[in-house]
N, C-alpha and C positions, 0 to 999 in steps of 0.2 A: 413368185417372180422377185428376184432381188432388185434392190435399187442400184443405180449406177455406182460403180466403185469410186472411191477417192484416193488419191495417191497417199501413201503412207506417211510421208513428210508433211503433207497438208493436214492429215488426221492428227498427227502428233502436235502440230501447231494449234489446232482446235483444242486439244487436251491441255496445252499450256494456258489457253484462255478459259479453261473450264466450260467449253461450249460444245462438248460432245453430245450427240443424241443418245438417248437411252439405248440400252442393249449390250450386246457383246461384240467385241472386236474379232473379226474373222480374217485370218491370213493364211497364206500357203503353209501346208503341213511342215515343211522344212524351214525352220527358222533361220538357217544359214543362207537362205536365198532372199531373205527380206532386205530390200533397199529402199531408197527415197522414192522411187517410182513405182514400187510394188503396189498393185491395186489391193485396197483394203475395204472392208465393209463393216459397217456398225449396223447390226440386225437385232431387232427386237421381235419377239413373237413366241410361238410355240417351239421351245428349245429342242424337243425331240425331232420335229419336223426339220427345223434349221440344221441340226446336226447331220441328219440323213442327206439333205440337199448339199451340204458343204462337203461331205465325204466323196459324193459323186464328182465333185469339181476340183478336188485336191486341196481343199481348205479346211480349217478347223477353227473352233472357238478358242480364243486365247484369254482374254481378260475382260471383265465387265467394265463399262464406261467409267464409273467412278474410280475404280482401281487404276485404269489407264491414266486418268488425270493425276491420281496421287503418285503414281510412279514417275511421271514427267515432272511434277512439282518437287518431288523429292530430290531429283538430280539437279534441279535449278536451285532449290532453297539451300540444300546442304553442301553441294559442290560448287555452286554459282556458275554452272555451265548451262547455257541456253541453246547449245548447238544441236543439230540434228543427230551428230555422231553420239552424243552423250545420251540424248533421248533414246536412241535405238539400243545402245549398250544396256541401258536400264530396263527397257522393254524386254529385250531378250533374256537378261538375267532374271527378271521377274517371272517370264513365261517358263523358263526352264527349271528354276529352283523354288518358285513360289515364295519369293523373298525380295526385299529391296537390294539394290546394289550397294554393297558396303563401302565401296571406293571406286573411283574410275580406274579401269584397268585391273580390277580385282580378279584374282584367279577363281576358277570354279571352287565351290566348297567341297570338302572331303565327302565321300559317300557315306550314307547314314550308318553303314556297318562300322567304319572307322570312327566316327563321331561316338557311336555307342560303346565301342571298345575303350575309348578314352574316358568316357564317363564311368564305366565299369572299373577301370583301372584306378581312378581317383577314388572311388568308393572303397575298393578293395584295400588300397594303401592307407585310407583314413582309418581303418580298423586298428591300425598300429600293429606292434609286435605281439607275437604269441607267448604266453607266459609258460615257461618250462616246468614250473612246479604245479601247474593246473591243467590236467588232461582235458581234451575236447570230449564232450559227452556223446558225440555221434559214434554209433556202434563200429567198433573196429578201427577207430581213428587213433592214431598214436601221437598227434600233433597237440601242441598246447593251446589253451583257449585264450582269446584276446580279452583285454580288459572290458569289464561290464557285460560280459557274456560267458556262457558255458561252452561255447563252440570256438574251434579254430577259424581263421580268416576264411577259408574255403567253405566250410559248412555254414558259417554265419552268412556269407554272401548268398549261398543257395537258399537259406531259410528266408531272407529278407526279399530276394528278387524271384524266388520260386522258379529257378531255371539253373542249369549247370553253371558252375563257376569256371570261367575260362582261364583262371590263374591257379597255380599251385605251388608258388614260391613262398 
């Protein structure tokens, strides 16, 4: 049996005071429905059992109590905003992206695939130009090797990352 719910606005105020009870914050599955009056639960106990009960009611665990408090304090300390709207924005952002809100009104971060491609491109570009006078040692490759390597940029990338290179320029 779950304890009585607490309004989400009141729960976030407790978080601002670092007075949340131990456990996990349970909220409705759809974060877009969360509002000040949304019934929220701080539940502690057998997580597997709580998850099963929550699933039956349309609720899910979101964030553990100390992190809820940290998320609320982050928005207050970094942005100086103590409003419910700012707390909610920070809570939703953390719930969705497992990260603190970088700025009030921040856009969603790019998908992981986009970020990985950007990192890959940076690495690929950091290899520099291929030397036309030193051939890549990969079988059948006609490209030049990059400085400090016996491989072209594509083959050097594949050797380091152990996966196909997405670039061939």
